[in-house]
Each structure stands twice: as structure tokens, then as C-alpha cells.
N, CA, C and O of each residue as an XYZ file, in Angstrom:
592
protein
N     127.391    -31.607    -67.397
C     126.831    -30.337    -67.999
C     125.455    -30.692    -68.667
O     125.336    -31.644    -69.438
N     124.484    -29.905    -68.337
C     123.193    -30.094    -68.769
C     123.142    -29.329    -70.200
O     123.726    -28.265    -70.404
N     122.358    -30.023    -71.164
C     122.160    -29.382    -72.527
C     121.220    -28.338    -72.465
O     121.173    -27.528    -73.391
N     120.425    -28.243    -71.448
C     119.447    -27.075    -71.219
C     119.596    -26.541    -69.836
O     119.367    -27.234    -68.845
N     119.990    -25.277    -69.783
C     120.208    -24.699    -68.476
C     119.342    -23.547    -68.258
O     118.968    -22.816    -69.176
N     119.010    -23.384    -66.968
C     118.204    -22.193    -66.579
C     119.117    -21.464    -65.544
O     119.670    -22.038    -64.606
N     119.212    -20.102    -65.828
C     119.991    -19.309    -64.852
C     118.954    -18.113    -64.598
O     118.306    -17.579    -65.498
N     118.893    -17.782    -63.284
C     118.021    -16.756    -62.946
C     118.771    -15.772    -62.011
O     119.477    -16.166    -61.083
N     118.574    -14.481    -62.309
C     119.014    -13.424    -61.479
C     118.001    -12.334    -61.709
O     118.043    -11.591    -62.689
N     117.024    -12.267    -60.697
C     115.951    -11.371    -60.849
C     116.307    -10.067    -61.344
O     117.284     -9.475    -60.886
N     115.575     -9.577    -62.255
C     114.241     -9.968    -62.701
C     114.403    -10.850    -64.033
O     113.395    -11.097    -64.696
N     115.644    -11.321    -64.426
C     115.739    -12.095    -65.546
C     115.898    -13.553    -65.465
O     116.553    -14.033    -64.540
N     115.369    -14.273    -66.329
C     115.453    -15.730    -66.352
C     116.049    -16.053    -67.718
O     115.459    -15.688    -68.735
N     117.270    -16.767    -67.779
C     117.956    -17.153    -69.002
C     117.796    -18.657    -69.284
O     118.344    -19.471    -68.540
N     117.056    -19.048    -70.340
C     117.044    -20.371    -70.695
C     118.106    -20.571    -71.817
O     118.054    -19.905    -72.851
N     119.069    -21.506    -71.588
C     120.255    -21.524    -72.416
C     120.304    -22.888    -73.075
O     120.300    -23.921    -72.405
N     120.352    -22.875    -74.399
C     120.601    -24.119    -75.207
C     122.142    -24.316    -75.101
O     122.936    -23.537    -75.628
N     122.505    -25.402    -74.389
C     123.960    -25.549    -73.938
C     124.589    -26.667    -74.649
O     124.987    -27.646    -74.017
N     124.707    -26.582    -75.948
C     125.483    -27.617    -76.726
C     126.416    -26.845    -77.787
O     126.359    -27.060    -78.998
N     127.166    -26.045    -77.259
C     128.005    -25.228    -78.186
C     128.878    -26.090    -79.159
O     129.117    -25.684    -80.296
N     129.326    -27.224    -78.718
C     130.087    -28.150    -79.569
C     129.313    -28.717    -80.745
O     129.904    -29.164    -81.728
N     127.975    -28.699    -80.643
C     127.055    -29.138    -81.740
C     126.278    -27.907    -82.205
O     125.166    -28.056    -82.712
N     126.811    -26.723    -82.054
C     126.139    -25.562    -82.478
C     124.769    -25.452    -81.859
O     123.843    -24.937    -82.487
N     124.624    -25.925    -80.642
C     123.366    -25.767    -79.932
C     122.164    -26.446    -80.583
O     121.011    -26.064    -80.389
N     122.510    -27.515    -81.399
C     121.384    -28.348    -81.949
C     120.516    -28.893    -80.882
O     121.025    -29.446    -79.907
N     119.218    -28.768    -81.011
C     118.282    -29.205    -79.986
C     117.745    -30.597    -80.125
O     117.147    -31.000    -81.123
N     118.016    -31.339    -78.994
C     117.547    -32.782    -78.965
C     116.091    -32.855    -78.394
O     115.577    -31.884    -77.838
N     115.470    -34.017    -78.553
C     114.258    -34.315    -78.009
C     114.211    -34.183    -76.500
O     113.189    -33.789    -75.938
N     115.288    -34.503    -75.857
C     115.337    -34.381    -74.386
C     115.396    -32.900    -73.947
O     114.919    -32.558    -72.865
N     115.983    -32.020    -74.791
C     115.967    -30.627    -74.481
C     114.544    -30.102    -74.592
O     114.085    -29.364    -73.720
N     113.837    -30.482    -75.666
C     112.456    -30.037    -75.818
C     111.597    -30.409    -74.589
O     110.752    -29.672    -74.080
N     111.952    -31.738    -74.154
C     111.082    -32.293    -73.125
C     111.408    -31.493    -71.783
O     110.579    -31.472    -70.873
N     112.640    -30.834    -71.680
C     112.927    -30.171    -70.486
C     112.363    -28.775    -70.445
O     112.361    -28.186    -69.364
N     111.910    -28.224    -71.469
C     111.416    -26.886    -71.463
C     110.136    -26.644    -70.607
O     110.043    -25.566    -70.018
N     109.178    -27.537    -70.499
C     108.061    -27.296    -69.577
C     108.525    -27.212    -68.218
O     108.024    -26.332    -67.518
N     109.445    -28.017    -67.694
C     109.872    -27.967    -66.355
C     110.565    -26.617    -66.131
O     110.366    -25.990    -65.091
N     111.373    -26.166    -67.091
C     112.018    -24.830    -66.871
C     110.998    -23.721    -66.867
O     111.084    -22.814    -66.039
N     110.040    -23.763    -67.758
C     108.961    -22.818    -67.747
C     108.138    -22.722    -66.414
O     107.699    -21.660    -65.972
N     107.988    -23.874    -65.858
C     107.246    -23.939    -64.612
C     108.078    -23.284    -63.477
O     107.569    -22.567    -62.616
N     109.331    -23.573    -63.542
C     110.298    -22.752    -62.577
C     110.171    -21.298    -62.715
O     109.997    -20.583    -61.728
N     110.257    -20.813    -63.973
C     110.254    -19.406    -64.285
C     108.852    -18.808    -63.704
O     108.777    -17.827    -62.964
N     107.807    -19.548    -64.158
C     106.461    -19.066    -63.770
C     106.125    -18.959    -62.282
O     105.308    -18.151    -61.840
N     106.812    -19.829    -61.547
C     106.614    -19.982    -60.097
C     107.384    -18.846    -59.313
O     107.097    -18.601    -58.141
N     108.344    -18.178    -59.975
C     109.073    -17.194    -59.375
C     108.613    -15.790    -59.622
O     108.872    -15.236    -60.690
N     107.904    -15.169    -58.621
C     107.248    -13.906    -58.789
C     108.293    -12.698    -59.117
O     107.905    -11.622    -59.573
N     109.527    -12.960    -58.864
C     110.544    -11.910    -59.057
C     111.073    -11.930    -60.461
O     111.839    -11.037    -60.824
N     110.710    -12.898    -61.273
C     111.148    -12.944    -62.555
C     110.196    -12.178    -63.488
O     108.992    -12.420    -63.409
N     110.656    -11.269    -64.367
C     109.881    -10.429    -65.108
C     110.062    -10.636    -66.651
O     109.224    -10.221    -67.452
N     111.127    -11.256    -67.000
C     111.467    -11.441    -68.455
C     112.182    -12.832    -68.604
O     113.070    -13.177    -67.824
N     111.785    -13.547    -69.561
C     112.476    -14.782    -69.883
C     113.117    -14.708    -71.217
O     112.500    -14.473    -72.256
N     114.504    -14.942    -71.119
C     115.326    -14.879    -72.337
C     115.815    -16.258    -72.814
O     116.153    -17.128    -72.012
N     115.840    -16.424    -74.114
C     116.316    -17.706    -74.668
C     117.568    -17.409    -75.410
O     117.562    -16.489    -76.227
N     118.710    -18.155    -75.181
C     119.881    -17.913    -76.007
C     120.669    -19.165    -76.152
O     120.463    -20.094    -75.371
N     121.569    -19.256    -77.110
C     122.430    -20.321    -77.309
C     123.799    -20.111    -76.530
O     124.252    -18.983    -76.338
N     124.397    -21.209    -76.115
C     125.657    -21.072    -75.379
C     126.766    -20.776    -76.482
O     126.655    -21.171    -77.643
N     127.822    -20.059    -76.018
C     128.934    -19.817    -76.999
C     128.628    -18.616    -77.893
O     127.610    -17.941    -77.735
N     129.577    -18.359    -78.877
C     129.451    -17.362    -79.733
C     129.091    -17.751    -81.166
O     128.745    -16.924    -82.009
N     129.195    -19.079    -81.390
C     129.172    -19.573    -82.802
C     127.669    -19.621    -83.368
O     127.436    -19.351    -84.546
N     126.671    -19.981    -82.461
C     125.375    -20.244    -82.981
C     124.281    -19.989    -81.861
O     124.480    -20.287    -80.684
N     123.191    -19.450    -82.295
C     121.969    -19.467    -81.399
C     121.600    -20.961    -81.312
O     121.536    -21.583    -80.252
N     121.364    -21.476    -82.547
C     121.075    -22.907    -82.633
C     121.115    -23.350    -84.201
O     120.611    -22.681    -85.103
N     121.753    -24.507    -84.365
C     121.665    -24.941    -85.755
C     120.368    -25.531    -86.107
O     120.142    -25.898    -87.260
N     119.475    -25.642    -85.125
C     118.175    -26.362    -85.378
C     118.044    -27.638    -84.543
O     118.586    -27.846    -83.457
N     117.235    -28.462    -85.227
C     117.118    -29.833    -84.620
C     118.383    -30.645    -84.739
O     119.207    -30.399    -85.619
N     118.546    -31.647    -83.826
C     119.625    -32.435    -83.895
C     119.371    -33.431    -85.002
O     118.557    -34.344    -84.864
N     120.090    -33.241    -86.119
C     119.823    -34.145    -87.324
C     120.092    -35.582    -87.132
O     119.334    -36.441    -87.583
N     121.224    -35.870    -86.429
C     121.547    -37.348    -86.122
C     120.433    -38.014    -85.345
O     120.136    -39.185    -85.582
N     119.764    -37.251    -84.360
C     118.661    -37.838    -83.660
C     117.504    -38.091    -84.511
O     116.858    -39.134    -84.415
N     117.213    -37.122    -85.382
C     116.107    -37.260    -86.364
C     116.273    -38.364    -87.301
O     115.318    -39.079    -87.605
N     117.496    -38.542    -87.792
C     117.729    -39.619    -88.730
C     117.634    -40.987    -88.092
O     117.208    -41.959    -88.716
N     118.044    -41.041    -86.824
C     117.860    -42.309    -86.082
C     116.465    -42.679    -85.890
O     116.102    -43.855    -85.843
N     115.596    -41.570    -85.765
C     114.153    -41.793    -85.494
C     113.306    -42.124    -86.847
O     112.143    -42.525    -86.800
N     113.944    -41.933    -87.923
C     113.091    -42.127    -89.222
C     112.602    -43.552    -89.314
O     111.506    -43.754    -89.837
N     113.334    -44.576    -88.844
C     112.868    -45.923    -88.927
C     111.888    -46.298    -87.782
O     111.392    -47.424    -87.741
N     111.618    -45.369    -86.871
C     110.721    -45.577    -85.774
C     109.604    -44.618    -85.743
O     109.709    -43.677    -84.956
N     108.534    -44.711    -86.486
C     107.527    -43.638    -86.549
C     106.952    -43.186    -85.134
O     106.639    -42.008    -84.958
N     106.826    -44.072    -84.198
C     106.443    -43.689    -82.823
C     107.378    -42.799    -82.082
O     106.984    -41.938    -81.295
N     108.784    -43.061    -82.389
C     109.790    -42.173    -81.808
C     109.703    -40.716    -82.490
O     109.767    -39.675    -81.837
N     109.559    -40.774    -83.792
C     109.473    -39.513    -84.447
C     108.261    -38.685    -83.967
O     108.363    -37.471    -83.788
N     107.104    -39.366    -83.760
C     105.924    -38.719    -83.266
C     106.137    -38.199    -81.915
O     105.668    -37.104    -81.604
N     106.825    -38.922    -81.072
C     107.180    -38.449    -79.741
C     107.975    -37.203    -79.707
O     107.750    -36.303    -78.897
N     108.973    -37.162    -80.662
C     109.852    -36.060    -80.788
C     109.064    -34.791    -81.234
O     109.280    -33.678    -80.755
N     108.148    -35.051    -82.179
C     107.338    -33.873    -82.680
C     106.348    -33.429    -81.605
O     106.129    -32.228    -81.447
N     105.760    -34.331    -80.884
C     104.993    -33.875    -79.746
C     105.732    -33.184    -78.717
O     105.206    -32.217    -78.166
N     106.861    -33.559    -78.402
C     107.724    -32.788    -77.437
C     108.012    -31.292    -77.909
O     108.001    -30.345    -77.123
N     108.250    -31.186    -79.162
C     108.399    -29.873    -79.686
C     107.169    -28.919    -79.525
O     107.236    -27.757    -79.124
N     106.066    -29.569    -79.889
C     104.854    -28.769    -79.820
C     104.459    -28.444    -78.425
O     103.985    -27.332    -78.194
N     104.612    -29.308    -77.483
C     104.338    -29.045    -76.043
C     105.203    -27.889    -75.479
O     104.750    -26.966    -74.802
N     106.553    -28.053    -75.852
C     107.569    -26.982    -75.321
C     107.293    -25.677    -75.941
O     107.523    -24.656    -75.294
N     106.802    -25.612    -77.183
C     106.579    -24.290    -77.796
C     105.109    -23.714    -77.198
O     104.953    -22.507    -77.017
N     104.200    -24.555    -76.952
C     103.095    -24.093    -76.397
C     103.215    -23.542    -74.980
O     102.654    -22.507    -74.621
N     103.976    -24.294    -74.204
C     104.320    -23.910    -72.757
C     105.083    -22.544    -72.765
O     104.758    -21.593    -72.054
N     106.117    -22.546    -73.632
C     106.855    -21.249    -73.621
C     106.035    -20.073    -74.099
O     106.209    -18.973    -73.575
N     105.161    -20.242    -75.056
C     104.310    -19.147    -75.579
C     103.335    -18.710    -74.484
O     102.863    -17.574    -74.526
N     103.009    -19.574    -73.494
C     101.989    -19.197    -72.538
C     102.627    -18.667    -71.158
O     101.939    -18.433    -70.164
N     103.894    -18.520    -71.212
C     104.498    -17.826    -70.060
C     103.858    -16.481    -69.820
O     103.614    -15.757    -70.785
N     103.569    -16.098    -68.566
C     102.860    -14.836    -68.385
C     103.767    -13.589    -68.309
O     103.376    -12.507    -67.871
N     104.948    -13.817    -68.749
C     105.943    -12.703    -68.797
C     106.565    -12.603    -70.192
O     106.627    -13.603    -70.907
N     107.030    -11.398    -70.594
C     107.614    -11.243    -71.895
C     108.756    -12.317    -72.089
O     109.461    -12.686    -71.150
N     108.883    -12.786    -73.366
C     109.915    -13.738    -73.710
C     110.705    -13.100    -74.832
O     110.139    -12.462    -75.719
N     112.013    -13.275    -74.788
C     112.880    -12.631    -75.815
C     113.874    -13.699    -76.200
O     114.458    -14.358    -75.340
N     114.063    -13.865    -77.469
C     115.071    -14.740    -78.105
C     116.328    -13.781    -78.430
O     116.252    -12.898    -79.284
N     117.417    -14.018    -77.722
C     118.633    -13.296    -77.974
C     119.466    -14.121    -78.925
O     120.063    -15.125    -78.538
N     119.504    -13.664    -80.248
C     120.129    -14.434    -81.265
C     121.445    -13.846    -81.626
O     121.554    -12.649    -81.892
N     122.435    -14.666    -81.638
C     123.895    -14.322    -81.941
C     124.360    -15.498    -82.760
O     124.035    -16.639    -82.430
N     125.120    -15.258    -83.834
C     125.686    -16.259    -84.657
C     124.682    -16.973    -85.457
O     123.640    -16.384    -85.745
N     124.895    -18.243    -85.866
C     124.060    -18.856    -86.809
C     122.598    -19.309    -86.216
O     122.492    -19.732    -85.065
N     121.609    -19.197    -87.003
C     120.261    -19.653    -86.648
C     119.648    -20.459    -87.698
O     119.127    -19.957    -88.694
N     119.718    -21.795    -87.453
C     119.151    -22.713    -88.471
C     117.714    -22.678    -88.730
O     116.987    -21.963    -88.041
N     117.251    -23.406    -89.684
C     115.723    -23.275    -90.119
C     114.793    -23.631    -89.020
O     113.855    -22.880    -88.753
N     114.999    -24.745    -88.358
C     114.077    -25.075    -87.272
C     114.215    -24.276    -86.021
O     113.334    -24.256    -85.162
N     115.418    -23.570    -85.926
C     115.677    -22.623    -84.803
C     114.568    -21.557    -84.833
O     114.128    -21.073    -83.790
N     114.140    -21.216    -86.012
C     113.135    -20.120    -86.180
C     111.872    -20.448    -85.372
O     111.223    -19.542    -84.850
N     111.505    -21.791    -85.260
C     110.329    -22.105    -84.569
C     110.635    -21.837    -82.996
O     109.735    -21.465    -82.244
N     111.858    -22.034    -82.586
C     112.087    -21.818    -81.057
C     111.733    -20.458    -80.728
O     111.020    -20.263    -79.744
N     112.125    -19.535    -81.400
C     111.854    -18.136    -80.929
C     110.594    -17.546    -81.552
O     110.179    -16.438    -81.211
N     109.987    -18.305    -82.479
C     108.694    -17.780    -83.044
C     107.668    -17.647    -81.993
O     106.801    -16.779    -82.088
N     107.719    -18.461    -80.996
C     106.806    -18.416    -79.878
C     107.013    -17.150    -79.037
O     106.099    -16.674    -78.365
N     108.212    -16.633    -79.093
C     108.553    -15.391    -78.209
C     107.920    -14.189    -78.721
O     107.663    -14.136    -79.924
N     107.644    -13.244    -77.976
C     106.953    -12.008    -78.429
C     108.074    -11.061    -78.952
O     107.727    -10.072    -79.598
N     109.374    -11.292    -78.721
C     110.342    -10.388    -79.241
C     111.521    -11.166    -79.680
O     111.773    -12.260    -79.177
N     112.248    -10.635    -80.598
C     113.537    -11.270    -81.008
C     114.539    -10.167    -81.078
O     114.283     -9.120    -81.672
N     115.695    -10.391    -80.470
C     116.703     -9.489    -80.467
C     117.995    -10.198    -81.092
O     118.476    -11.210    -80.582
N     118.483     -9.627    -82.159
C     119.584    -10.224    -82.965
C     120.721     -9.236    -83.065
O     120.555     -8.033    -83.265
N     121.916     -9.845    -82.907
C     123.256     -9.045    -83.037
C     123.415     -8.925    -84.504
O     122.739     -9.562    -85.312
N     124.388     -8.036    -84.821
C     124.773     -7.818    -86.238
C     125.578     -9.027    -86.740
O     125.829     -9.140    -87.940
N     125.992     -9.949    -85.816
C     126.681    -11.139    -86.181
C     125.801    -12.364    -86.306
O     126.247    -13.493    -86.102
N     124.527    -12.121    -86.650
C     123.597    -13.217    -86.619
C     123.256    -13.435    -88.128
O     123.113    -12.490    -88.904
N     123.137    -14.716    -88.482
C     122.697    -15.139    -89.720
C     121.808    -16.245    -89.599
O     122.005    -17.060    -88.698
N     120.753    -16.392    -90.473
C     119.822    -17.431    -90.372
C     119.604    -18.043    -91.738
O     120.008    -17.500    -92.766
N     118.942    -19.208    -91.714
C     118.538    -19.921    -92.879
C     117.092    -20.282    -92.768
O     116.631    -20.642    -91.685
N     116.359    -20.200    -93.843
C     115.024    -20.707    -93.858
C     114.688    -21.477    -95.112
O     115.072    -21.092    -96.216
N     113.966    -22.573    -94.932
C     113.611    -23.479    -96.053
C     112.540    -22.794    -96.849
O     111.912    -21.848    -96.375
N     112.320    -23.272    -98.081
C     111.277    -22.702    -98.927
C     109.914    -22.899    -98.309
O     109.035    -22.044    -98.412
N     109.748    -24.069    -97.648
C     108.419    -24.304    -96.969
C     108.129    -23.310    -95.841
O     107.013    -22.818    -95.674
N     109.178    -23.044    -95.088
C     109.019    -22.034    -94.059
C     108.543    -20.699    -94.556
O     107.666    -20.041    -93.998
N     109.269    -20.300    -95.793
C     108.797    -19.060    -96.253
C     107.443    -19.028    -96.912
O     106.685    -18.062    -96.823
N     107.172    -20.146    -97.586
C     105.871    -20.277    -98.214
C     104.736    -20.308    -97.143
O     103.647    -19.796    -97.406
N     104.968    -20.885    -95.971
C     103.917    -21.060    -94.930
C     103.753    -19.732    -94.173
O     102.752    -19.550    -93.479
N     104.680    -18.833    -94.287
C     104.607    -17.568    -93.588
C     104.984    -17.602    -92.067
O     104.586    -16.779    -91.243
N     105.805    -18.665    -91.807
C     106.246    -18.835    -90.428
C     107.121    -17.854    -89.957
O     107.320    -17.747    -88.747
N     107.729    -17.041    -90.862
C     108.676    -15.927    -90.414
C     107.935    -14.713    -90.002
O     108.530    -13.788    -89.451
N     106.604    -14.671    -90.254
C     105.896    -13.479    -89.927
C     105.329    -13.525    -88.553
O     105.060    -14.609    -88.034
N     105.135    -12.390    -87.940
C     104.532    -12.322    -86.669
C     103.045    -12.353    -86.899
O     102.469    -11.618    -87.700
N     102.437    -13.300    -86.103
C     100.893    -13.396    -86.299
C     100.240    -13.123    -84.987
O      99.010    -13.132    -84.940
N     100.912    -12.893    -83.963
C     100.358    -12.721    -82.625
C     100.379    -11.200    -82.222
O     101.421    -10.556    -82.346
N      99.307    -10.669    -81.772
C      99.280     -9.232    -81.318
C      99.878     -9.193    -79.930
O      99.764    -10.139    -79.151
N     100.529     -8.056    -79.636
C     101.132     -7.853    -78.381
C     100.137     -7.033    -77.493
O     100.444     -6.729    -76.340
């Protein structure tokens, strides 16, 4: 089972964070997979909307995989590679030429906000809860800064 899945049924493309047993916590490998998935979406002229969701009902995403981050703390080059993978994935997702929608159900952890911040639209169920750090609130990362 892949931790990042792409399902397509024209006109929709679903990018699925597929680690429900870990509340869809995102690993570096998952971030590294986003550009390939985005390329597949962009190459298919029948796809008109890209949706991002978490597998299962418990969480959209808990955020970053904390165990992986803790292991990388003693290796600055590994931490930098992880951060670079996040930035590349977010940039590629934001540049998709079709609308992107984050479909949020269940818990949404602080760094999860970054995942769908690149999207033009967010759709949340009434069963959604999220957490944000003081730094995220202070930086204004919860606000929409991009015009549609």
C-alpha cells in the first residue's frame, strides 16, 4: 500500500494521504512523491479539479511525521532535504493549472495547514478540527494571500 495515492476519474483527481494508522502524518517520501503525482494530473487533459484528502475518517492529517523529524534532528543535511522536499511539493501543487481543493475531515494538525494553504479552496466537514501554533497565527499563514 502506497502512503500517497492518486486516483483519477475524470474530471476529478484525488491525491490521498494514505496513512490512516498514523493519522495521515506526512513523511518526507510522501512530499517527494507530490511532484510526480502533479505531473500525472497536469498531463491528463480530462482532469479539471485536483482534490487532496486524508484516508479514513479520523484525520485529514496530523501534520508532519514527528518520529521522522526527531530522527533527522541530529543530521542537519537530512533535515534540510526534508524541508526542501516540502517546499518543492507545495510549489508544484500551487502551480497546477486546475483548481485545487483540500477536502478536510477529522483532525488537521498544525503543519497540515501548509498542505492545503497552497490550494485555492478548502472544504471542511462539520467533523473537522484543527490546531495551529502561535507562530503560525502570528505569521498570518492562516490567511489567504493569493487572489483567485
